[in-house]
C-alpha positions as CSV (number, residue, x, y, z in Angstrom):
1,X,-25.5,-113.0,-177.3
2,X,-24.5,-114.1,-173.7
3,X,-25.2,-110.7,-172.2
4,X,-28.5,-110.3,-174.0
5,X,-29.7,-113.7,-172.8
6,X,-28.7,-113.0,-169.2
7,X,-30.5,-109.6,-169.3
8,X,-33.6,-111.4,-170.6
9,X,-33.4,-113.9,-167.7
10,X,-33.1,-111.2,-165.1
11,X,-35.9,-109.2,-166.5
12,X,-38.1,-112.3,-166.4
13,X,-37.2,-112.8,-162.7
14,X,-38.3,-109.2,-162.1
15,X,-41.7,-109.9,-163.6
16,X,-42.1,-113.1,-161.7
17,X,-41.3,-111.6,-158.3
18,X,-43.6,-108.7,-158.9
19,X,-46.4,-111.2,-159.9
20,X,-45.9,-113.2,-156.6
21,X,-46.2,-110.0,-154.5
22,X,-46.9,-108.8,-151.9
23,X,-46.0,-105.5,-153.5
24,X,-47.3,-104.3,-156.8
25,X,-45.6,-101.9,-159.2
26,X,-47.7,-99.0,-158.1
27,X,-47.0,-96.2,-155.6
28,X,-50.2,-97.0,-153.7
29,X,-48.9,-100.5,-153.0
30,X,-45.2,-99.5,-152.4
31,X,-46.2,-96.9,-149.8
32,X,-47.4,-99.8,-147.7
33,X,-43.9,-101.0,-147.2
34,X,-42.4,-100.8,-143.8
35,X,-39.0,-99.1,-143.4
36,X,-36.2,-101.1,-141.8
37,X,-36.2,-100.8,-138.0
38,X,-32.5,-101.0,-137.7
39,X,-32.1,-97.7,-139.6
40,X,-33.6,-95.7,-136.8
41,X,-30.9,-97.0,-134.4
42,X,-27.9,-96.9,-136.7
43,X,-27.6,-93.2,-137.1
44,X,-24.3,-93.1,-139.0
45,X,-23.4,-94.8,-142.3
46,X,-20.3,-94.7,-144.5
47,X,-20.6,-93.9,-148.2
48,X,-17.7,-94.9,-150.4
49,X,-17.0,-93.3,-153.8
50,X,-14.2,-95.4,-155.4
51,X,-13.6,-96.3,-158.9
52,X,-11.7,-95.7,-162.1
53,X,-12.1,-91.9,-161.6
54,X,-9.8,-92.3,-158.5
55,X,-6.9,-92.9,-160.8
56,X,-6.6,-89.4,-162.3
57,X,-7.5,-88.0,-158.8
58,X,-8.3,-84.7,-160.4
59,X,-11.2,-82.3,-160.0
60,X,-13.8,-84.8,-158.7
61,X,-15.7,-88.0,-159.6
62,X,-17.1,-86.2,-162.6
63,X,-13.7,-86.3,-164.3
64,X,-14.8,-88.8,-166.9
65,X,-17.5,-86.4,-168.0
66,X,-15.4,-83.3,-167.7
67,X,-12.3,-84.6,-169.5
68,X,-14.4,-84.7,-172.6
69,X,-16.0,-81.3,-172.1
70,X,-14.1,-78.4,-173.7
71,X,-13.7,-75.5,-171.3
72,X,-13.6,-77.6,-168.2
73,X,-10.4,-77.7,-166.1
74,X,-10.3,-81.5,-166.4
75,X,-10.3,-81.2,-170.2
76,X,-7.1,-79.2,-170.2
77,X,-5.6,-81.2,-167.4
78,X,-6.1,-84.4,-169.3
79,X,-4.5,-83.1,-172.4
80,X,-1.5,-81.8,-170.6
81,X,-1.0,-84.9,-168.4
82,X,-2.1,-87.8,-170.6
83,X,-2.3,-86.4,-174.2
84,X,-5.2,-86.0,-176.6
85,X,-8.4,-87.8,-175.7
86,X,-8.4,-89.7,-178.9
87,X,-5.1,-91.3,-177.9
88,X,-5.7,-91.7,-174.2
89,X,-9.4,-91.9,-173.2
90,X,-11.1,-92.7,-170.0
91,X,-11.1,-96.4,-170.6
92,X,-7.2,-96.3,-170.6
93,X,-7.3,-95.5,-166.8
94,X,-8.8,-99.0,-166.1
95,X,-5.4,-100.9,-166.2
96,X,-4.1,-98.3,-163.8
97,X,-6.8,-98.9,-161.3
98,X,-5.1,-101.8,-159.5
99,X,-6.3,-101.5,-155.9
100,X,-3.1,-103.3,-154.8
101,X,-3.4,-102.2,-151.2
102,X,-7.2,-102.7,-150.8
103,X,-7.9,-104.3,-147.4
104,X,-11.6,-104.3,-146.6
105,X,-10.9,-105.4,-143.0
106,X,-8.9,-102.3,-142.4
107,X,-11.7,-100.1,-143.8
108,X,-14.4,-101.8,-141.8
109,X,-12.4,-101.5,-138.6
110,X,-12.1,-97.8,-139.0
111,X,-15.8,-97.4,-140.0
112,X,-17.0,-99.4,-137.0
113,X,-14.9,-97.6,-134.5
114,X,-16.3,-94.3,-135.9
115,X,-19.7,-95.5,-134.9
116,X,-21.0,-96.5,-138.4
117,X,-23.7,-99.2,-138.4
118,X,-24.0,-99.5,-142.1
119,X,-21.9,-99.1,-145.2
120,X,-22.8,-97.9,-148.7
121,X,-20.2,-98.5,-151.4
122,X,-21.0,-97.2,-154.8
123,X,-21.6,-100.2,-157.0
124,X,-21.6,-98.3,-160.3
125,X,-21.1,-94.6,-160.8
126,X,-22.0,-92.5,-163.8
127,X,-18.9,-93.7,-165.6
128,X,-20.4,-97.1,-166.1
129,X,-17.6,-99.2,-164.5
130,X,-19.1,-101.8,-162.2
131,X,-17.3,-102.5,-158.9
132,X,-18.7,-106.0,-158.7
133,X,-19.1,-109.3,-160.5
134,X,-21.5,-108.9,-163.4
135,X,-22.9,-111.1,-166.2
136,X,-24.3,-108.0,-167.9
137,X,-21.0,-106.3,-168.8
138,X,-17.3,-107.2,-169.1
139,X,-16.4,-103.7,-167.9
140,X,-16.3,-104.6,-164.2
141,X,-13.7,-104.8,-161.4
142,X,-13.6,-108.6,-161.5
143,X,-12.7,-108.9,-165.1
144,X,-10.6,-105.7,-165.4
145,X,-8.6,-103.3,-163.2
146,X,-8.3,-104.7,-159.7
147,X,-9.7,-108.1,-160.8
148,X,-11.5,-108.4,-157.5
149,X,-15.1,-108.4,-156.5
150,X,-14.8,-105.2,-154.5
151,X,-18.5,-105.1,-153.5
152,X,-18.5,-108.7,-152.5
153,X,-15.4,-108.4,-150.3
154,X,-16.8,-105.3,-148.6
155,X,-20.1,-107.1,-147.9
156,X,-18.3,-110.1,-146.5
157,X,-16.2,-108.0,-144.1
158,X,-19.2,-105.9,-143.1
159,X,-21.1,-109.1,-142.3
160,X,-18.3,-110.3,-140.0
161,X,-18.6,-107.2,-138.0
162,X,-22.4,-106.9,-137.9
163,X,-22.4,-103.8,-140.1
164,X,-25.5,-103.6,-142.4
165,X,-24.5,-103.8,-146.0
166,X,-26.1,-101.4,-148.5
167,X,-25.2,-100.2,-152.0
168,X,-26.0,-97.5,-154.6
169,X,-26.3,-97.4,-158.3
170,X,-25.7,-94.2,-160.3
171,X,-26.2,-96.0,-163.6
172,X,-29.1,-93.8,-164.8
173,X,-26.9,-90.8,-165.6
174,X,-24.7,-93.0,-167.9
175,X,-27.3,-92.3,-170.6
176,X,-25.5,-89.0,-171.2
177,X,-22.5,-88.9,-168.9
178,X,-19.9,-89.4,-171.6
179,X,-21.8,-87.9,-174.5
180,X,-19.6,-84.8,-174.8
181,X,-16.9,-87.1,-176.2
182,X,-18.8,-87.3,-179.5
183,X,-18.5,-83.6,-180.0
184,X,-14.8,-83.8,-181.1
185,X,-12.1,-86.3,-182.1
186,X,-11.9,-88.5,-179.0
187,X,-12.0,-92.2,-178.3
188,X,-15.8,-92.0,-177.9
189,X,-17.4,-92.3,-181.4
190,X,-20.0,-94.2,-183.3
191,X,-20.9,-96.9,-183.8
192,X,-21.6,-97.7,-180.1
193,X,-23.6,-100.8,-179.2
194,X,-25.1,-102.1,-176.0
195,X,-22.4,-103.7,-173.9
196,X,-19.7,-101.2,-174.9
197,X,-18.2,-99.3,-172.0
198,X,-19.1,-95.9,-173.6
199,X,-22.6,-96.9,-174.7
200,X,-24.8,-94.9,-175.2
201,X,-23.1,-91.5,-174.7
202,X,-26.1,-89.5,-175.7
203,X,-26.5,-85.7,-175.8
204,X,-26.2,-84.3,-172.3
205,X,-29.6,-83.8,-170.6
206,X,-30.8,-80.9,-168.6
207,X,-30.9,-82.3,-165.1
208,X,-33.7,-79.9,-164.1
209,X,-35.9,-80.9,-167.0
210,X,-38.0,-84.0,-166.1
211,X,-39.0,-84.5,-169.7
212,X,-35.6,-83.7,-171.4
213,X,-34.7,-85.1,-174.7
214,X,-33.2,-87.3,-176.2
215,X,-35.6,-89.5,-174.3
216,X,-33.9,-92.6,-172.7
217,X,-34.7,-95.6,-174.9
218,X,-36.4,-98.9,-173.9
219,X,-33.0,-100.6,-174.6
220,X,-31.2,-98.4,-172.1
221,X,-34.0,-98.6,-169.5
222,X,-34.1,-102.4,-169.7
223,X,-30.3,-102.3,-169.2
224,X,-30.8,-100.1,-166.1
225,X,-33.5,-102.3,-164.7
226,X,-31.5,-105.5,-165.3
227,X,-28.2,-104.1,-163.8
228,X,-30.0,-102.9,-160.7
229,X,-31.9,-106.2,-160.3
230,X,-28.7,-108.1,-160.8
231,X,-27.2,-106.1,-157.9
232,X,-30.1,-107.0,-155.7
233,X,-30.2,-110.7,-156.5
234,X,-26.4,-111.2,-156.1
235,X,-25.6,-108.9,-153.2
236,X,-28.8,-108.6,-151.2
237,X,-28.3,-105.0,-150.0
238,X,-30.5,-103.9,-147.1
239,X,-30.8,-100.4,-148.5
240,X,-30.4,-99.2,-152.0
241,X,-29.5,-95.6,-153.0
242,X,-30.3,-93.9,-156.3
243,X,-28.7,-90.7,-157.5
244,X,-30.6,-87.8,-159.0
245,X,-31.6,-88.7,-162.6
246,X,-34.1,-91.5,-161.9
247,X,-36.8,-88.7,-161.4
248,X,-36.9,-88.3,-165.2
249,X,-40.3,-89.2,-166.6
250,X,-38.9,-92.0,-168.7
251,X,-37.8,-93.9,-165.6
252,X,-41.1,-93.9,-163.8
253,X,-42.6,-97.2,-164.9
254,X,-39.2,-98.9,-164.7
255,X,-38.5,-97.4,-161.2
256,X,-41.9,-98.7,-159.9
257,X,-41.0,-102.1,-161.2
258,X,-37.6,-102.1,-159.6
259,X,-39.0,-100.9,-156.2
260,X,-41.7,-103.6,-156.3
261,X,-39.1,-106.3,-157.2
262,X,-36.7,-105.1,-154.5
263,X,-39.3,-104.9,-151.8
264,X,-40.7,-108.3,-152.7
265,X,-37.1,-109.7,-152.5
266,X,-36.9,-108.2,-149.0
267,X,-40.1,-110.0,-148.1
268,X,-38.7,-113.3,-149.3
269,X,-35.5,-112.7,-147.3
270,X,-37.6,-112.0,-144.2
271,X,-36.4,-108.4,-143.8
272,X,-37.7,-104.9,-144.6
273,X,-35.6,-103.1,-147.3
274,X,-35.8,-99.6,-148.5
275,X,-34.6,-97.2,-151.2
276,X,-33.1,-93.8,-150.5
277,X,-34.2,-91.4,-153.2
278,X,-33.8,-87.7,-154.1
279,X,-35.9,-85.0,-155.8
280,X,-39.3,-86.7,-155.3
281,X,-38.3,-89.5,-157.7
282,X,-40.5,-91.8,-155.7
283,X,-43.9,-91.3,-154.0
284,X,-43.5,-89.8,-150.5
285,X,-43.7,-92.7,-148.0
286,X,-42.4,-95.4,-150.3
287,X,-38.7,-94.9,-149.3
288,X,-36.2,-92.9,-147.4
289,X,-36.0,-89.1,-148.3
290,X,-32.5,-88.2,-149.2
291,X,-31.0,-84.7,-148.8
292,X,-27.7,-84.3,-150.6
293,X,-25.2,-82.1,-148.7
294,X,-27.9,-80.5,-146.6
295,X,-30.7,-81.0,-144.1
296,X,-33.8,-79.7,-142.4
297,X,-34.3,-76.8,-140.1
298,X,-36.6,-78.8,-137.8
299,X,-37.2,-82.4,-136.9
300,X,-39.3,-84.5,-139.3
301,X,-41.8,-87.2,-138.4
302,X,-40.5,-89.4,-141.2
303,X,-37.2,-91.2,-141.9
304,X,-34.7,-89.2,-143.8
305,X,-31.0,-89.2,-144.5
306,X,-28.4,-86.6,-145.5
307,X,-25.4,-87.7,-147.6
308,X,-22.3,-85.5,-147.4
309,X,-18.6,-86.0,-147.8
310,X,-15.5,-85.4,-145.7
311,X,-14.4,-83.0,-148.4
312,X,-16.3,-79.9,-149.7
313,X,-15.2,-80.2,-153.3
314,X,-15.3,-83.9,-154.3
315,X,-16.9,-87.2,-153.4
316,X,-13.8,-89.2,-154.6
317,X,-10.2,-88.8,-153.7
318,X,-8.3,-86.0,-155.5
319,X,-5.0,-84.3,-154.8
320,X,-6.8,-81.0,-154.2
321,X,-9.4,-81.9,-151.5
322,X,-10.8,-79.2,-149.3
323,X,-11.5,-81.1,-146.1
324,X,-14.1,-80.2,-143.6
325,X,-13.0,-80.2,-139.9
326,X,-13.9,-83.1,-137.6
327,X,-15.8,-80.5,-135.5
328,X,-18.0,-79.7,-138.5
329,X,-18.6,-83.4,-139.3
330,X,-19.6,-84.2,-135.7
331,X,-21.8,-81.1,-135.5
332,X,-23.6,-82.3,-138.7
333,X,-24.1,-85.8,-137.2
334,X,-25.5,-84.3,-134.0
335,X,-27.8,-81.9,-135.8
336,X,-29.1,-84.6,-138.2
337,X,-29.9,-87.1,-135.4
338,X,-31.7,-84.4,-133.3
339,X,-34.0,-84.0,-136.3
340,X,-34.8,-87.7,-136.8
341,X,-32.3,-88.2,-139.6
342,X,-29.3,-90.3,-140.5
343,X,-25.9,-89.2,-141.7
344,X,-24.3,-91.0,-144.6
345,X,-20.7,-89.8,-144.5
346,X,-18.6,-90.3,-147.7
347,X,-15.0,-91.2,-147.9
348,X,-12.9,-91.5,-151.0
349,X,-10.1,-94.1,-151.2
350,X,-7.1,-93.7,-153.4
351,X,-6.7,-95.9,-156.5
352,X,-4.4,-98.2,-154.7
353,X,-7.0,-99.0,-152.1
354,X,-5.7,-96.9,-149.2
355,X,-7.7,-94.3,-147.4
356,X,-6.2,-90.8,-147.5
357,X,-4.8,-89.5,-144.2
358,X,-7.4,-86.7,-144.2
359,X,-10.2,-89.2,-144.3
360,X,-8.7,-91.3,-141.6
361,X,-8.2,-88.4,-139.3
362,X,-11.9,-87.5,-139.4
363,X,-12.8,-91.2,-138.9
364,X,-10.5,-91.4,-135.9
365,X,-11.8,-88.2,-134.4
366,X,-15.3,-89.6,-134.8
367,X,-14.2,-92.8,-133.1
368,X,-12.8,-90.9,-130.1
369,X,-16.0,-88.8,-129.8
370,X,-18.3,-91.7,-130.2
371,X,-16.4,-93.7,-127.6
372,X,-17.5,-91.1,-125.0
373,X,-20.8,-89.9,-126.4
374,X,-22.3,-92.9,-128.3
375,X,-25.4,-93.1,-126.0
376,X,-26.6,-89.7,-127.1
377,X,-26.6,-90.8,-130.8
378,X,-27.0,-94.6,-131.3
379,X,-30.6,-95.5,-131.0
380,X,-31.6,-91.9,-130.0
381,X,-34.9,-90.4,-130.7
382,X,-36.1,-86.8,-131.0
383,X,-37.2,-84.7,-128.0
384,X,-40.1,-82.3,-128.0
385,X,-37.7,-79.8,-129.7
386,X,-34.6,-80.4,-131.7
387,X,-32.6,-77.3,-131.1
388,X,-31.9,-74.2,-129.0
389,X,-29.7,-71.2,-129.8
390,X,-29.2,-68.3,-132.1
391,X,-27.6,-70.0,-135.1
392,X,-30.1,-71.1,-137.7
393,X,-29.4,-73.7,-140.3
394,X,-30.2,-73.0,-144.0
395,X,-32.7,-75.7,-145.0
396,X,-32.2,-77.5,-148.3
397,X,-29.6,-79.3,-150.4
398,X,-26.0,-78.2,-151.0
399,X,-25.9,-76.0,-148.0
400,X,-22.6,-77.5,-146.7
401,X,-20.3,-75.4,-148.9
402,X,-19.6,-73.1,-145.9
403,X,-19.1,-74.2,-142.4
404,X,-21.7,-73.2,-139.9
405,X,-20.1,-71.3,-137.0
406,X,-21.9,-72.3,-133.8
407,X,-21.9,-70.4,-130.5
408,X,-21.8,-71.8,-126.9
409,X,-25.5,-71.0,-126.8
410,X,-26.3,-73.5,-129.6
411,X,-27.7,-76.9,-128.3
412,X,-29.3,-80.0,-129.9
413,X,-31.5,-82.5,-128.0
414,X,-32.0,-86.2,-128.2
415,X,-33.6,-88.8,-125.9
416,X,-32.4,-92.3,-125.2
417,X,-32.5,-94.8,-122.3
418,X,-35.1,-92.6,-120.5
419,X,-32.6,-89.7,-120.4
420,X,-32.5,-86.3,-122.2
421,X,-29.2,-85.6,-123.9
422,X,-28.3,-81.9,-124.4
423,X,-25.5,-81.5,-126.9
424,X,-23.5,-78.3,-126.8
425,X,-22.3,-77.8,-130.4
426,X,-19.6,-75.3,-129.1
427,X,-18.1,-75.9,-125.7
428,X,-17.9,-72.7,-123.7
429,X,-14.4,-71.6,-122.8
430,X,-15.2,-71.6,-119.1
431,X,-16.8,-75.0,-119.1
432,X,-20.1,-73.6,-117.8
433,X,-23.4,-74.3,-119.7
434,X,-26.8,-72.8,-119.6
435,X,-29.7,-74.6,-121.3
436,X,-32.7,-72.3,-121.5
437,X,-35.1,-75.1,-122.6
438,X,-34.7,-76.8,-119.3
439,X,-35.5,-73.7,-117.2
440,X,-38.0,-73.7,-114.3
441,X,-41.4,-72.7,-115.6
442,X,-44.1,-70.8,-113.9
443,X,-46.5,-71.4,-116.8
444,X,-48.4,-74.6,-115.9
445,X,-50.0,-74.7,-119.4
446,X,-47.1,-74.5,-121.8
447,X,-43.8,-75.5,-120.1
448,X,-41.0,-76.6,-122.3
449,X,-39.9,-78.9,-119.5
450,X,-41.8,-79.5,-116.3
451,X,-40.3,-82.7,-115.0
452,X,-37.9,-83.5,-112.2
453,X,-34.2,-83.6,-112.9
454,X,-32.4,-86.1,-110.7
455,X,-28.9,-85.9,-112.0
456,X,-26.8,-84.2,-114.6
457,X,-23.6,-85.7,-116.1
458,X,-21.1,-84.2,-118.5
459,X,-20.0,-87.1,-120.6
460,X,-16.2,-87.2,-120.7
461,X,-15.9,-85.1,-117.5
462,X,-14.6,-87.3,-114.7
463,X,-16.2,-85.2,-111.9
464,X,-19.8,-84.6,-110.9
465,X,-20.7,-81.1,-112.2
466,X,-22.5,-78.5,-110.1
467,X,-25.9,-77.8,-111.4
468,X,-29.1,-76.0,-110.7
469,X,-32.3,-74.8,-112.4
470,X,-33.9,-71.4,-112.3
471,X,-36.0,-69.2,-114.5
472,X,-33.1,-68.6,-116.9
473,X,-32.3,-72.3,-117.5
474,X,-30.4,-75.3,-116.4
475,X,-27.0,-74.2,-115.3
476,X,-24.2,-76.8,-115.4
477,X,-20.8,-75.8,-114.0
478,X,-17.5,-77.7,-114.5
479,X,-14.0,-77.0,-113.4
480,X,-11.2,-76.8,-116.0
481,X,-13.2,-78.8,-118.6
482,X,-13.0,-78.0,-122.3
483,X,-13.4,-79.9,-125.5
484,X,-12.8,-78.9,-129.1
485,X,-15.8,-81.0,-130.1
486,X,-19.5,-81.0,-129.1
487,X,-20.1,-81.8,-125.4
488,X,-23.0,-84.0,-124.2
489,X,-24.9,-83.2,-121.0
490,X,-26.8,-86.3,-119.8
491,X,-30.0,-85.3,-118.0
492,X,-31.4,-88.1,-115.8
493,X,-35.1,-87.4,-115.0
494,X,-37.7,-89.0,-112.8
């Protein structure tokens, strides 16, 4: 009764805020929203996948789904490690999720040093466990497990440091995420009612089918809308991120309501807010285009973001992580920024609240690199071209499963503070650079660059490099300089 009444009150607030405007629940209206200006400057954000699934630390964050799906490695692992699912189910991990060493100040210190201007903790993943205080469910981190308002503590610490606070909801997929548990003798069985941790556990949907059945019910969609609105009301995120299933046809009217409610809240708060979305779930121009584990081949004239992780095989912490190199992460950041995008880099804390050493190493390497090269990234804009060189990126999602091997001829370009920044993705062994896009041009009609270069600096190189331009390109010569990470050439022009 208490939860049902609270849901009714929140849904009423949604209707009231939409009625007051300025945004209506229509794509025509929502496409008029202005995107947050700060996002164009803060090129790096930190995603955080942390929850009950961090306890088994096996496979990936889909462990709660896969432990109930016969034939999956997590299914067999669970039986061998914890016993039959009917005796030890996913809910039984909650008391083990204690977060006893969780220190949000330590996390934020690392994130800020790495150059992150915003943070994106997952508020609720597909498993249905809320990492925040909620009046709509008792299955949350305040009432169970850590018994702390994880989201609230992260927001407070972010605010102290001037880091923009955002959050994400993956609640939509909970419609079917645990449904395989009904297929055999497990702790997931009928009757299930609204408010139960495992509710509704329906038959798993085809994620590619925008009309898949069983069709999400009004009861579930109201729950989704109310939970997301509660997040907005209580935590005031500056950006909101949705995972992939909100593109389903059933969500469309509810999604438009949610966006209108959220954007109207932003108007009341005196700030522009926006939603990051995938798979054309929203009308183009009504939010931030999201590319999961991928990117674009060329610069785009609209705001976009790629979300990727420090590991190739999981978003959450596991004991079998396949880490990317710091070089790959930094190259990804550079490539994305050169194409008018933002990088949302995910880390996965352990169940006790500590960050794994592999995650911390990447963050520290980012911090060292940004300490020298920040001016080429923070606040940077696109140049007339984004890239030069023989190595071409595969455009699209999930293209990060294999590291791109760059050559010393591969460059990316940004502009900032009146300068052109040329970023060598692979430092040449001899420390000598040749940028063909800055060659002298005899073609007065279509030069790539026809300005006057006054000075060239190599960031991180203590001497003044020798440089000249000719028909081949801009030649920059250093002596004894080498870096394992991308190198920035600062081009001062008249």
